[in-house]
mmJSON file of the N, C-alpha and C atoms, coordinates in Angstrom:
{"data_MODEL":{"atom_site":{
"group_PDB":["ATOM","ATOM","ATOM","ATOM","ATOM","ATOM","ATOM","ATOM","ATOM","ATOM","ATOM","ATOM","ATOM","ATOM","ATOM","ATOM","ATOM","ATOM","ATOM","ATOM","ATOM","ATOM","ATOM","ATOM","ATOM","ATOM","ATOM","ATOM","ATOM","ATOM","ATOM","ATOM","ATOM","ATOM","ATOM","ATOM","ATOM","ATOM","ATOM","ATOM","ATOM","ATOM","ATOM","ATOM","ATOM","ATOM","ATOM","ATOM","ATOM","ATOM","ATOM","ATOM","ATOM","ATOM","ATOM","ATOM","ATOM","ATOM","ATOM","ATOM","ATOM","ATOM","ATOM","ATOM","ATOM","ATOM","ATOM","ATOM","ATOM","ATOM","ATOM","ATOM","ATOM","ATOM","ATOM","ATOM","ATOM","ATOM","ATOM","ATOM","ATOM","ATOM","ATOM","ATOM","ATOM","ATOM","ATOM","ATOM","ATOM","ATOM","ATOM","ATOM","ATOM","ATOM","ATOM","ATOM","ATOM","ATOM","ATOM","ATOM","ATOM","ATOM","ATOM","ATOM","ATOM","ATOM","ATOM","ATOM","ATOM","ATOM","ATOM","ATOM","ATOM","ATOM","ATOM","ATOM","ATOM","ATOM","ATOM","ATOM","ATOM","ATOM","ATOM","ATOM","ATOM","ATOM","ATOM","ATOM","ATOM","ATOM","ATOM","ATOM","ATOM","ATOM","ATOM","ATOM","ATOM","ATOM","ATOM","ATOM","ATOM","ATOM","ATOM","ATOM","ATOM","ATOM","ATOM","ATOM","ATOM","ATOM","ATOM","ATOM","ATOM","ATOM","ATOM","ATOM","ATOM","ATOM","ATOM","ATOM","ATOM","ATOM","ATOM","ATOM","ATOM","ATOM","ATOM","ATOM","ATOM","ATOM","ATOM","ATOM","ATOM","ATOM","ATOM","ATOM","ATOM","ATOM","ATOM","ATOM","ATOM","ATOM","ATOM","ATOM","ATOM","ATOM","ATOM","ATOM","ATOM","ATOM","ATOM","ATOM","ATOM","ATOM","ATOM","ATOM","ATOM","ATOM","ATOM","ATOM","ATOM","ATOM","ATOM","ATOM","ATOM","ATOM","ATOM","ATOM","ATOM","ATOM","ATOM","ATOM","ATOM","ATOM","ATOM","ATOM","ATOM","ATOM","ATOM","ATOM","ATOM","ATOM","ATOM","ATOM","ATOM","ATOM","ATOM","ATOM","ATOM","ATOM","ATOM","ATOM","ATOM","ATOM"],
"id":[1,2,3,4,5,6,7,8,9,10,11,12,13,14,15,16,17,18,19,20,21,22,23,24,25,26,27,28,29,30,31,32,33,34,35,36,37,38,39,40,41,42,43,44,45,46,47,48,49,50,51,52,53,54,55,56,57,58,59,60,61,62,63,64,65,66,67,68,69,70,71,72,73,74,75,76,77,78,79,80,81,82,83,84,85,86,87,88,89,90,91,92,93,94,95,96,97,98,99,100,101,102,103,104,105,106,107,108,109,110,111,112,113,114,115,116,117,118,119,120,121,122,123,124,125,126,127,128,129,130,131,132,133,134,135,136,137,138,139,140,141,142,143,144,145,146,147,148,149,150,151,152,153,154,155,156,157,158,159,160,161,162,163,164,165,166,167,168,169,170,171,172,173,174,175,176,177,178,179,180,181,182,183,184,185,186,187,188,189,190,191,192,193,194,195,196,197,198,199,200,201,202,203,204,205,206,207,208,209,210,211,212,213,214,215,216,217,218,219,220,221,222,223,224,225,226,227,228,229,230,231,232,233,234],
"type_symbol":["N","C","C","N","C","C","N","C","C","N","C","C","N","C","C","N","C","C","N","C","C","N","C","C","N","C","C","N","C","C","N","C","C","N","C","C","N","C","C","N","C","C","N","C","C","N","C","C","N","C","C","N","C","C","N","C","C","N","C","C","N","C","C","N","C","C","N","C","C","N","C","C","N","C","C","N","C","C","N","C","C","N","C","C","N","C","C","N","C","C","N","C","C","N","C","C","N","C","C","N","C","C","N","C","C","N","C","C","N","C","C","N","C","C","N","C","C","N","C","C","N","C","C","N","C","C","N","C","C","N","C","C","N","C","C","N","C","C","N","C","C","N","C","C","N","C","C","N","C","C","N","C","C","N","C","C","N","C","C","N","C","C","N","C","C","N","C","C","N","C","C","N","C","C","N","C","C","N","C","C","N","C","C","N","C","C","N","C","C","N","C","C","N","C","C","N","C","C","N","C","C","N","C","C","N","C","C","N","C","C","N","C","C","N","C","C","N","C","C","N","C","C","N","C","C","N","C","C","N","C","C","N","C","C"],
"label_atom_id":["N","CA","C","N","CA","C","N","CA","C","N","CA","C","N","CA","C","N","CA","C","N","CA","C","N","CA","C","N","CA","C","N","CA","C","N","CA","C","N","CA","C","N","CA","C","N","CA","C","N","CA","C","N","CA","C","N","CA","C","N","CA","C","N","CA","C","N","CA","C","N","CA","C","N","CA","C","N","CA","C","N","CA","C","N","CA","C","N","CA","C","N","CA","C","N","CA","C","N","CA","C","N","CA","C","N","CA","C","N","CA","C","N","CA","C","N","CA","C","N","CA","C","N","CA","C","N","CA","C","N","CA","C","N","CA","C","N","CA","C","N","CA","C","N","CA","C","N","CA","C","N","CA","C","N","CA","C","N","CA","C","N","CA","C","N","CA","C","N","CA","C","N","CA","C","N","CA","C","N","CA","C","N","CA","C","N","CA","C","N","CA","C","N","CA","C","N","CA","C","N","CA","C","N","CA","C","N","CA","C","N","CA","C","N","CA","C","N","CA","C","N","CA","C","N","CA","C","N","CA","C","N","CA","C","N","CA","C","N","CA","C","N","CA","C","N","CA","C","N","CA","C","N","CA","C","N","CA","C","N","CA","C","N","CA","C","N","CA","C","N","CA","C"],
"label_alt_id":[null,null,null,null,null,null,null,null,null,null,null,null,null,null,null,null,null,null,null,null,null,null,null,null,null,null,null,null,null,null,null,null,null,null,null,null,null,null,null,null,null,null,null,null,null,null,null,null,null,null,null,null,null,null,null,null,null,null,null,null,null,null,null,null,null,null,null,null,null,null,null,null,null,null,null,null,null,null,null,null,null,null,null,null,null,null,null,null,null,null,null,null,null,null,null,null,null,null,null,null,null,null,null,null,null,null,null,null,null,null,null,null,null,null,null,null,null,null,null,null,null,null,null,null,null,null,null,null,null,null,null,null,null,null,null,null,null,null,null,null,null,null,null,null,null,null,null,null,null,null,null,null,null,null,null,null,null,null,null,null,null,null,null,null,null,null,null,null,null,null,null,null,null,null,null,null,null,null,null,null,null,null,null,null,null,null,null,null,null,null,null,null,null,null,null,null,null,null,null,null,null,null,null,null,null,null,null,null,null,null,null,null,null,null,null,null,null,null,null,null,null,null,null,null,null,null,null,null,null,null,null,null,null,null],
"label_comp_id":["MET","MET","MET","GLN","GLN","GLN","THR","THR","THR","SER","SER","SER","ARG","ARG","ARG","GLY","GLY","GLY","ILE","ILE","ILE","LEU","LEU","LEU","ARG","ARG","ARG","ALA","ALA","ALA","PRO","PRO","PRO","LEU","LEU","LEU","LEU","LEU","LEU","VAL","VAL","VAL","LEU","LEU","LEU","ILE","ILE","ILE","LEU","LEU","LEU","LEU","LEU","LEU","CYS","CYS","CYS","ALA","ALA","ALA","PHE","PHE","PHE","TYR","TYR","TYR","VAL","VAL","VAL","ILE","ILE","ILE","LEU","LEU","LEU","TYR","TYR","TYR","ILE","ILE","ILE","ASP","ASP","ASP","ARG","ARG","ARG","THR","THR","THR","ASN","ASN","ASN","ILE","ILE","ILE","ALA","ALA","ALA","ALA","ALA","ALA","ALA","ALA","ALA","ALA","ALA","ALA","PRO","PRO","PRO","LEU","LEU","LEU","MET","MET","MET","LYS","LYS","LYS","ALA","ALA","ALA","ASP","ASP","ASP","PHE","PHE","PHE","HIS","HIS","HIS","PHE","PHE","PHE","ASN","ASN","ASN","ASN","ASN","ASN","THR","THR","THR","GLN","GLN","GLN","MET","MET","MET","GLY","GLY","GLY","ALA","ALA","ALA","ILE","ILE","ILE","PHE","PHE","PHE","SER","SER","SER","ALA","ALA","ALA","PHE","PHE","PHE","ALA","ALA","ALA","ILE","ILE","ILE","PRO","PRO","PRO","PHE","PHE","PHE","ALA","ALA","ALA","ALA","ALA","ALA","PHE","PHE","PHE","GLN","GLN","GLN","LEU","LEU","LEU","VAL","VAL","VAL","GLY","GLY","GLY","GLY","GLY","GLY","SER","SER","SER","LEU","LEU","LEU","VAL","VAL","VAL","ILE","ILE","ILE","GLY","GLY","GLY","LEU","LEU","LEU","ALA","ALA","ALA","ARG","ARG","ARG","VAL","VAL","VAL"],
"label_asym_id":["A","A","A","A","A","A","A","A","A","A","A","A","A","A","A","A","A","A","A","A","A","A","A","A","A","A","A","A","A","A","A","A","A","A","A","A","A","A","A","A","A","A","A","A","A","A","A","A","A","A","A","A","A","A","A","A","A","A","A","A","A","A","A","A","A","A","A","A","A","A","A","A","A","A","A","A","A","A","A","A","A","A","A","A","A","A","A","A","A","A","A","A","A","A","A","A","A","A","A","A","A","A","A","A","A","A","A","A","A","A","A","A","A","A","A","A","A","A","A","A","A","A","A","A","A","A","A","A","A","A","A","A","A","A","A","A","A","A","A","A","A","A","A","A","A","A","A","A","A","A","A","A","A","A","A","A","A","A","A","A","A","A","A","A","A","A","A","A","A","A","A","A","A","A","A","A","A","A","A","A","A","A","A","A","A","A","A","A","A","A","A","A","A","A","A","A","A","A","A","A","A","A","A","A","A","A","A","A","A","A","A","A","A","A","A","A","A","A","A","A","A","A","A","A","A","A","A","A","A","A","A","A","A","A"],
"label_entity_id":["1","1","1","1","1","1","1","1","1","1","1","1","1","1","1","1","1","1","1","1","1","1","1","1","1","1","1","1","1","1","1","1","1","1","1","1","1","1","1","1","1","1","1","1","1","1","1","1","1","1","1","1","1","1","1","1","1","1","1","1","1","1","1","1","1","1","1","1","1","1","1","1","1","1","1","1","1","1","1","1","1","1","1","1","1","1","1","1","1","1","1","1","1","1","1","1","1","1","1","1","1","1","1","1","1","1","1","1","1","1","1","1","1","1","1","1","1","1","1","1","1","1","1","1","1","1","1","1","1","1","1","1","1","1","1","1","1","1","1","1","1","1","1","1","1","1","1","1","1","1","1","1","1","1","1","1","1","1","1","1","1","1","1","1","1","1","1","1","1","1","1","1","1","1","1","1","1","1","1","1","1","1","1","1","1","1","1","1","1","1","1","1","1","1","1","1","1","1","1","1","1","1","1","1","1","1","1","1","1","1","1","1","1","1","1","1","1","1","1","1","1","1","1","1","1","1","1","1","1","1","1","1","1","1"],
"label_seq_id":[1,1,1,2,2,2,3,3,3,4,4,4,5,5,5,6,6,6,7,7,7,8,8,8,9,9,9,10,10,10,11,11,11,12,12,12,13,13,13,14,14,14,15,15,15,16,16,16,17,17,17,18,18,18,19,19,19,20,20,20,21,21,21,22,22,22,23,23,23,24,24,24,25,25,25,26,26,26,27,27,27,28,28,28,29,29,29,30,30,30,31,31,31,32,32,32,33,33,33,34,34,34,35,35,35,36,36,36,37,37,37,38,38,38,39,39,39,40,40,40,41,41,41,42,42,42,43,43,43,44,44,44,45,45,45,46,46,46,47,47,47,48,48,48,49,49,49,50,50,50,51,51,51,52,52,52,53,53,53,54,54,54,55,55,55,56,56,56,57,57,57,58,58,58,59,59,59,60,60,60,61,61,61,62,62,62,63,63,63,64,64,64,65,65,65,66,66,66,67,67,67,68,68,68,69,69,69,70,70,70,71,71,71,72,72,72,73,73,73,74,74,74,75,75,75,76,76,76,77,77,77,78,78,78],
"pdbx_PDB_ins_code":[null,null,null,null,null,null,null,null,null,null,null,null,null,null,null,null,null,null,null,null,null,null,null,null,null,null,null,null,null,null,null,null,null,null,null,null,null,null,null,null,null,null,null,null,null,null,null,null,null,null,null,null,null,null,null,null,null,null,null,null,null,null,null,null,null,null,null,null,null,null,null,null,null,null,null,null,null,null,null,null,null,null,null,null,null,null,null,null,null,null,null,null,null,null,null,null,null,null,null,null,null,null,null,null,null,null,null,null,null,null,null,null,null,null,null,null,null,null,null,null,null,null,null,null,null,null,null,null,null,null,null,null,null,null,null,null,null,null,null,null,null,null,null,null,null,null,null,null,null,null,null,null,null,null,null,null,null,null,null,null,null,null,null,null,null,null,null,null,null,null,null,null,null,null,null,null,null,null,null,null,null,null,null,null,null,null,null,null,null,null,null,null,null,null,null,null,null,null,null,null,null,null,null,null,null,null,null,null,null,null,null,null,null,null,null,null,null,null,null,null,null,null,null,null,null,null,null,null,null,null,null,null,null,null],
"Cartn_x":[0.833,0.0,0.872,0.44,1.214,0.304,0.873,0.175,0.893,0.449,1.111,2.528,2.818,4.158,5.009,4.578,5.377,4.675,5.467,4.921,4.223,3.076,2.304,3.126,3.156,3.953,3.414,4.309,3.939,2.977,3.163,2.207,0.776,0.628,-0.706,-1.317,-0.511,-0.988,-1.422,-0.65,-1.009,-2.314,-2.473,-3.7,-4.909,-4.763,-5.849,-6.203,-5.202,-5.46,-6.131,-5.713,-6.359,-7.831,-8.13,-9.532,-10.333,-9.745,-10.434,-10.675,-9.7,-9.871,-10.966,-11.011,-12.05,-13.436,-13.581,-14.875,-15.278,-14.341,-14.639,-15.022,-14.273,-14.582,-15.925,-16.244,-17.527,-18.678,-18.533,-19.582,-19.764,-18.677,-18.777,-19.512,-19.152,-19.745,-21.234,-21.636,-23.053,-23.851,-23.271,-23.996,-24.214,-23.252,-23.445,-24.557,-24.685,-25.767,-27.126,-27.176,-28.433,-28.839,-27.869,-28.159,-28.336,-28.104,-28.133,-29.46,-30.612,-31.859,-32.057,-31.69,-31.831,-30.842,-29.62,-28.627,-29.042,-29.558,-29.972,-31.089,-32.03,-33.144,-32.697,-31.874,-31.453,-30.539,-29.599,-28.599,-28.892,-30.007,-30.423,-29.342,-28.779,-27.794,-28.517,-27.874,-28.409,-27.714,-28.098,-27.54,-26.038,-25.559,-24.122,-23.336,-23.837,-23.16,-23.199,-24.314,-24.376,-23.405,-23.244,-22.269,-20.85,-20.533,-19.21,-19.021,-20.081,-19.996,-19.784,-20.527,-20.332,-18.927,-18.408,-17.047,-16.011,-16.277,-15.334,-15.211,-16.211,-16.139,-15.737,-16.111,-15.847,-14.405,-13.815,-12.455,-11.434,-11.45,-10.519,-10.773,-12.046,-12.363,-11.728,-11.851,-11.257,-9.738,-9.149,-7.688,-7.201,-7.93,-7.533,-7.684,-8.648,-8.787,-7.53,-7.008,-5.802,-4.587,-4.408,-3.259,-3.385,-4.556,-4.767,-4.604,-5.101,-4.949,-3.498,-2.72,-1.302,-0.552,-0.947,-0.318,-0.639,-1.877,-2.267,-1.523,-1.38,-0.616,0.826,1.382,2.758,2.884,1.876,1.915,1.755,1.017,0.817,2.122,3.004,4.291,5.285,5.037,5.982,5.869],
"Cartn_y":[-1.175,0.0,1.23,2.236,3.467,4.659,5.638,6.9,7.961,9.191,10.267,10.508,10.073,10.243,8.994,8.02,6.811,5.596,4.625,3.367,3.602,2.963,3.057,2.506,3.222,2.788,1.497,0.666,-0.643,-0.555,0.356,0.407,0.707,1.574,1.889,0.678,-0.049,-1.255,-2.309,-2.471,-3.419,-2.994,-1.712,-1.214,-1.457,-1.255,-1.519,-3.002,-3.865,-5.308,-5.733,-5.155,-5.467,-5.086,-3.919,-3.498,-4.446,-4.889,-5.836,-7.165,-7.64,-8.891,-8.76,-7.608,-7.384,-7.425,-6.829,-6.826,-8.251,-9.022,-10.403,-11.24,-11.113,-11.876,-11.462,-10.171,-9.698,-10.261,-10.252,-10.789,-12.287,-13.024,-14.458,-14.702,-13.922,-14.111,-13.795,-12.739,-12.393,-13.346,-13.804,-14.723,-16.077,-16.567,-17.86,-17.753,-16.601,-16.415,-16.369,-15.748,-15.667,-17.023,-17.821,-19.126,-20.241,-19.96,-21.001,-21.756,-21.099,-21.878,-22.837,-22.396,-23.26,-24.422,-24.15,-25.217,-26.232,-25.72,-26.599,-27.534,-27.009,-27.829,-28.808,-28.352,-29.207,-30.347,-30.039,-31.039,-31.705,-31.337,-31.918,-31.736,-30.515,-30.198,-29.93,-30.3,-29.902,-28.614,-28.102,-26.821,-26.901,-28.023,-28.181,-28.117,-28.768,-28.74,-27.339,-26.641,-25.27,-24.363,-24.618,-23.851,-24.067,-25.298,-25.586,-24.895,-24.844,-24.157,-22.668,-22.077,-20.647,-20.382,-21.3,-21.132,-21.185,-21.997,-22.092,-20.766,-19.912,-18.593,-17.517,-17.674,-16.639,-16.647,-17.818,-17.897,-17.267,-17.581,-16.886,-15.379,-14.97,-13.542,-12.856,-13.464,-12.889,-12.871,-13.936,-13.98,-12.912,-12.736,-11.721,-10.315,-10.115,-8.817,-8.493,-9.487,-9.263,-8.98,-9.792,-9.615,-8.31,-8.044,-6.82,-5.575,-5.624,-4.471,-4.18,-5.22,-5.0,-4.488,-4.951,-4.434,-2.965,-2.583,-1.185,-0.298,-0.758,0.012,0.146,-0.938,-0.882,0.035,0.029,0.931,2.383,2.65,4.025,4.617,3.772,4.264,4.566,4.057,4.26,5.643],
"Cartn_z":[0.0,0.0,0.0,-0.722,-0.759,-0.488,0.167,0.385,-0.421,-0.281,-1.017,-0.509,0.704,1.268,1.125,0.383,0.201,0.768,1.207,1.709,3.044,3.203,4.433,5.59,6.673,7.819,8.406,8.894,9.435,10.622,11.58,12.697,12.247,11.269,10.771,10.069,9.338,8.669,9.697,10.763,11.82,12.492,12.726,13.336,12.433,11.15,10.202,10.187,10.193,10.226,11.526,12.648,13.921,13.903,13.353,13.262,12.38,11.287,10.405,11.119,11.883,12.628,13.684,14.371,15.365,14.732,13.573,12.889,12.512,11.976,11.586,12.809,13.905,15.112,15.701,15.655,16.172,15.352,14.036,13.161,13.417,13.557,13.857,15.174,16.177,17.499,17.494,16.827,16.801,15.915,14.829,13.952,14.601,15.374,16.029,17.071,17.718,18.687,17.987,16.818,16.081,15.501,15.147,14.538,15.56,16.834,17.864,17.944,17.948,18.045,16.864,15.67,14.506,14.547,14.954,15.077,16.131,17.238,18.33,17.876,17.099,16.621,15.537,14.604,13.484,13.916,14.79,15.17,16.508,17.155,18.437,19.507,19.57,20.603,21.911,23.027,24.326,24.758,25.942,26.393,26.651,27.114,27.363,26.061,25.039,23.739,23.138,23.289,22.778,23.532,24.834,25.609,25.104,24.726,24.172,22.821,22.033,20.73,20.934,21.873,22.158,22.682,23.498,24.022,22.913,21.895,20.776,20.038,20.129,19.507,20.51,21.774,22.77,23.264,23.425,23.96,23.003,21.7,20.806,20.734,20.825,20.821,22.027,23.199,24.407,24.326,23.823,23.694,22.724,21.634,20.661,21.232,22.128,22.779,23.588,24.3,25.1,24.211,23.191,22.293,21.523,20.995,20.226,21.072,22.302,23.186,23.517,23.765,24.065,22.832,21.656,20.438,20.211,20.457,20.258,21.266,22.497,23.477,23.031,22.506,22.003,20.809,19.923,18.766,19.157,20.232,20.673,21.187,21.665,22.189,21.088,19.876,18.769,18.226],
"occupancy":[1.0,1.0,1.0,1.0,1.0,1.0,1.0,1.0,1.0,1.0,1.0,1.0,1.0,1.0,1.0,1.0,1.0,1.0,1.0,1.0,1.0,1.0,1.0,1.0,1.0,1.0,1.0,1.0,1.0,1.0,1.0,1.0,1.0,1.0,1.0,1.0,1.0,1.0,1.0,1.0,1.0,1.0,1.0,1.0,1.0,1.0,1.0,1.0,1.0,1.0,1.0,1.0,1.0,1.0,1.0,1.0,1.0,1.0,1.0,1.0,1.0,1.0,1.0,1.0,1.0,1.0,1.0,1.0,1.0,1.0,1.0,1.0,1.0,1.0,1.0,1.0,1.0,1.0,1.0,1.0,1.0,1.0,1.0,1.0,1.0,1.0,1.0,1.0,1.0,1.0,1.0,1.0,1.0,1.0,1.0,1.0,1.0,1.0,1.0,1.0,1.0,1.0,1.0,1.0,1.0,1.0,1.0,1.0,1.0,1.0,1.0,1.0,1.0,1.0,1.0,1.0,1.0,1.0,1.0,1.0,1.0,1.0,1.0,1.0,1.0,1.0,1.0,1.0,1.0,1.0,1.0,1.0,1.0,1.0,1.0,1.0,1.0,1.0,1.0,1.0,1.0,1.0,1.0,1.0,1.0,1.0,1.0,1.0,1.0,1.0,1.0,1.0,1.0,1.0,1.0,1.0,1.0,1.0,1.0,1.0,1.0,1.0,1.0,1.0,1.0,1.0,1.0,1.0,1.0,1.0,1.0,1.0,1.0,1.0,1.0,1.0,1.0,1.0,1.0,1.0,1.0,1.0,1.0,1.0,1.0,1.0,1.0,1.0,1.0,1.0,1.0,1.0,1.0,1.0,1.0,1.0,1.0,1.0,1.0,1.0,1.0,1.0,1.0,1.0,1.0,1.0,1.0,1.0,1.0,1.0,1.0,1.0,1.0,1.0,1.0,1.0,1.0,1.0,1.0,1.0,1.0,1.0,1.0,1.0,1.0,1.0,1.0,1.0,1.0,1.0,1.0,1.0,1.0,1.0],
"B_iso_or_equiv":[0.0,0.0,0.0,0.0,0.0,0.0,0.0,0.0,0.0,0.0,0.0,0.0,0.0,0.0,0.0,0.0,0.0,0.0,0.0,0.0,0.0,0.0,0.0,0.0,0.0,0.0,0.0,0.0,0.0,0.0,0.0,0.0,0.0,0.0,0.0,0.0,0.0,0.0,0.0,0.0,0.0,0.0,0.0,0.0,0.0,0.0,0.0,0.0,0.0,0.0,0.0,0.0,0.0,0.0,0.0,0.0,0.0,0.0,0.0,0.0,0.0,0.0,0.0,0.0,0.0,0.0,0.0,0.0,0.0,0.0,0.0,0.0,0.0,0.0,0.0,0.0,0.0,0.0,0.0,0.0,0.0,0.0,0.0,0.0,0.0,0.0,0.0,0.0,0.0,0.0,0.0,0.0,0.0,0.0,0.0,0.0,0.0,0.0,0.0,0.0,0.0,0.0,0.0,0.0,0.0,0.0,0.0,0.0,0.0,0.0,0.0,0.0,0.0,0.0,0.0,0.0,0.0,0.0,0.0,0.0,0.0,0.0,0.0,0.0,0.0,0.0,0.0,0.0,0.0,0.0,0.0,0.0,0.0,0.0,0.0,0.0,0.0,0.0,0.0,0.0,0.0,0.0,0.0,0.0,0.0,0.0,0.0,0.0,0.0,0.0,0.0,0.0,0.0,0.0,0.0,0.0,0.0,0.0,0.0,0.0,0.0,0.0,0.0,0.0,0.0,0.0,0.0,0.0,0.0,0.0,0.0,0.0,0.0,0.0,0.0,0.0,0.0,0.0,0.0,0.0,0.0,0.0,0.0,0.0,0.0,0.0,0.0,0.0,0.0,0.0,0.0,0.0,0.0,0.0,0.0,0.0,0.0,0.0,0.0,0.0,0.0,0.0,0.0,0.0,0.0,0.0,0.0,0.0,0.0,0.0,0.0,0.0,0.0,0.0,0.0,0.0,0.0,0.0,0.0,0.0,0.0,0.0,0.0,0.0,0.0,0.0,0.0,0.0,0.0,0.0,0.0,0.0,0.0,0.0],
"pdbx_formal_charge":[null,null,null,null,null,null,null,null,null,null,null,null,null,null,null,null,null,null,null,null,null,null,null,null,null,null,null,null,null,null,null,null,null,null,null,null,null,null,null,null,null,null,null,null,null,null,null,null,null,null,null,null,null,null,null,null,null,null,null,null,null,null,null,null,null,null,null,null,null,null,null,null,null,null,null,null,null,null,null,null,null,null,null,null,null,null,null,null,null,null,null,null,null,null,null,null,null,null,null,null,null,null,null,null,null,null,null,null,null,null,null,null,null,null,null,null,null,null,null,null,null,null,null,null,null,null,null,null,null,null,null,null,null,null,null,null,null,null,null,null,null,null,null,null,null,null,null,null,null,null,null,null,null,null,null,null,null,null,null,null,null,null,null,null,null,null,null,null,null,null,null,null,null,null,null,null,null,null,null,null,null,null,null,null,null,null,null,null,null,null,null,null,null,null,null,null,null,null,null,null,null,null,null,null,null,null,null,null,null,null,null,null,null,null,null,null,null,null,null,null,null,null,null,null,null,null,null,null,null,null,null,null,null,null],
"auth_seq_id":[1,1,1,2,2,2,3,3,3,4,4,4,5,5,5,6,6,6,7,7,7,8,8,8,9,9,9,10,10,10,11,11,11,12,12,12,13,13,13,14,14,14,15,15,15,16,16,16,17,17,17,18,18,18,19,19,19,20,20,20,21,21,21,22,22,22,23,23,23,24,24,24,25,25,25,26,26,26,27,27,27,28,28,28,29,29,29,30,30,30,31,31,31,32,32,32,33,33,33,34,34,34,35,35,35,36,36,36,37,37,37,38,38,38,39,39,39,40,40,40,41,41,41,42,42,42,43,43,43,44,44,44,45,45,45,46,46,46,47,47,47,48,48,48,49,49,49,50,50,50,51,51,51,52,52,52,53,53,53,54,54,54,55,55,55,56,56,56,57,57,57,58,58,58,59,59,59,60,60,60,61,61,61,62,62,62,63,63,63,64,64,64,65,65,65,66,66,66,67,67,67,68,68,68,69,69,69,70,70,70,71,71,71,72,72,72,73,73,73,74,74,74,75,75,75,76,76,76,77,77,77,78,78,78],
"auth_comp_id":["MET","MET","MET","GLN","GLN","GLN","THR","THR","THR","SER","SER","SER","ARG","ARG","ARG","GLY","GLY","GLY","ILE","ILE","ILE","LEU","LEU","LEU","ARG","ARG","ARG","ALA","ALA","ALA","PRO","PRO","PRO","LEU","LEU","LEU","LEU","LEU","LEU","VAL","VAL","VAL","LEU","LEU","LEU","ILE","ILE","ILE","LEU","LEU","LEU","LEU","LEU","LEU","CYS","CYS","CYS","ALA","ALA","ALA","PHE","PHE","PHE","TYR","TYR","TYR","VAL","VAL","VAL","ILE","ILE","ILE","LEU","LEU","LEU","TYR","TYR","TYR","ILE","ILE","ILE","ASP","ASP","ASP","ARG","ARG","ARG","THR","THR","THR","ASN","ASN","ASN","ILE","ILE","ILE","ALA","ALA","ALA","ALA","ALA","ALA","ALA","ALA","ALA","ALA","ALA","ALA","PRO","PRO","PRO","LEU","LEU","LEU","MET","MET","MET","LYS","LYS","LYS","ALA","ALA","ALA","ASP","ASP","ASP","PHE","PHE","PHE","HIS","HIS","HIS","PHE","PHE","PHE","ASN","ASN","ASN","ASN","ASN","ASN","THR","THR","THR","GLN","GLN","GLN","MET","MET","MET","GLY","GLY","GLY","ALA","ALA","ALA","ILE","ILE","ILE","PHE","PHE","PHE","SER","SER","SER","ALA","ALA","ALA","PHE","PHE","PHE","ALA","ALA","ALA","ILE","ILE","ILE","PRO","PRO","PRO","PHE","PHE","PHE","ALA","ALA","ALA","ALA","ALA","ALA","PHE","PHE","PHE","GLN","GLN","GLN","LEU","LEU","LEU","VAL","VAL","VAL","GLY","GLY","GLY","GLY","GLY","GLY","SER","SER","SER","LEU","LEU","LEU","VAL","VAL","VAL","ILE","ILE","ILE","GLY","GLY","GLY","LEU","LEU","LEU","ALA","ALA","ALA","ARG","ARG","ARG","VAL","VAL","VAL"],
"auth_asym_id":["A","A","A","A","A","A","A","A","A","A","A","A","A","A","A","A","A","A","A","A","A","A","A","A","A","A","A","A","A","A","A","A","A","A","A","A","A","A","A","A","A","A","A","A","A","A","A","A","A","A","A","A","A","A","A","A","A","A","A","A","A","A","A","A","A","A","A","A","A","A","A","A","A","A","A","A","A","A","A","A","A","A","A","A","A","A","A","A","A","A","A","A","A","A","A","A","A","A","A","A","A","A","A","A","A","A","A","A","A","A","A","A","A","A","A","A","A","A","A","A","A","A","A","A","A","A","A","A","A","A","A","A","A","A","A","A","A","A","A","A","A","A","A","A","A","A","A","A","A","A","A","A","A","A","A","A","A","A","A","A","A","A","A","A","A","A","A","A","A","A","A","A","A","A","A","A","A","A","A","A","A","A","A","A","A","A","A","A","A","A","A","A","A","A","A","A","A","A","A","A","A","A","A","A","A","A","A","A","A","A","A","A","A","A","A","A","A","A","A","A","A","A","A","A","A","A","A","A","A","A","A","A","A","A"],
"auth_atom_id":["N","CA","C","N","CA","C","N","CA","C","N","CA","C","N","CA","C","N","CA","C","N","CA","C","N","CA","C","N","CA","C","N","CA","C","N","CA","C","N","CA","C","N","CA","C","N","CA","C","N","CA","C","N","CA","C","N","CA","C","N","CA","C","N","CA","C","N","CA","C","N","CA","C","N","CA","C","N","CA","C","N","CA","C","N","CA","C","N","CA","C","N","CA","C","N","CA","C","N","CA","C","N","CA","C","N","CA","C","N","CA","C","N","CA","C","N","CA","C","N","CA","C","N","CA","C","N","CA","C","N","CA","C","N","CA","C","N","CA","C","N","CA","C","N","CA","C","N","CA","C","N","CA","C","N","CA","C","N","CA","C","N","CA","C","N","CA","C","N","CA","C","N","CA","C","N","CA","C","N","CA","C","N","CA","C","N","CA","C","N","CA","C","N","CA","C","N","CA","C","N","CA","C","N","CA","C","N","CA","C","N","CA","C","N","CA","C","N","CA","C","N","CA","C","N","CA","C","N","CA","C","N","CA","C","N","CA","C","N","CA","C","N","CA","C","N","CA","C","N","CA","C","N","CA","C","N","CA","C","N","CA","C","N","CA","C","N","CA","C","N","CA","C"],
"pdbx_PDB_model_num":[1,1,1,1,1,1,1,1,1,1,1,1,1,1,1,1,1,1,1,1,1,1,1,1,1,1,1,1,1,1,1,1,1,1,1,1,1,1,1,1,1,1,1,1,1,1,1,1,1,1,1,1,1,1,1,1,1,1,1,1,1,1,1,1,1,1,1,1,1,1,1,1,1,1,1,1,1,1,1,1,1,1,1,1,1,1,1,1,1,1,1,1,1,1,1,1,1,1,1,1,1,1,1,1,1,1,1,1,1,1,1,1,1,1,1,1,1,1,1,1,1,1,1,1,1,1,1,1,1,1,1,1,1,1,1,1,1,1,1,1,1,1,1,1,1,1,1,1,1,1,1,1,1,1,1,1,1,1,1,1,1,1,1,1,1,1,1,1,1,1,1,1,1,1,1,1,1,1,1,1,1,1,1,1,1,1,1,1,1,1,1,1,1,1,1,1,1,1,1,1,1,1,1,1,1,1,1,1,1,1,1,1,1,1,1,1,1,1,1,1,1,1,1,1,1,1,1,1,1,1,1,1,1,1]
}}}
């Protein structure tokens, strides 16, 4: 990517990618919640199994929040 001043700086590129990842993870998390009743009925999941499915989306989201937050703090110092 290039701007009028030359090549886009790496910290700005990392920040843009982090924002894109956050949007994708947010969409995944909200869509799985919206689809849960249909999935539960179609696949005959019980509440424990649905909890495991929600955890499969929530745990990476939480981990990425920690990693992304520390990266943004590190980028702010640059």
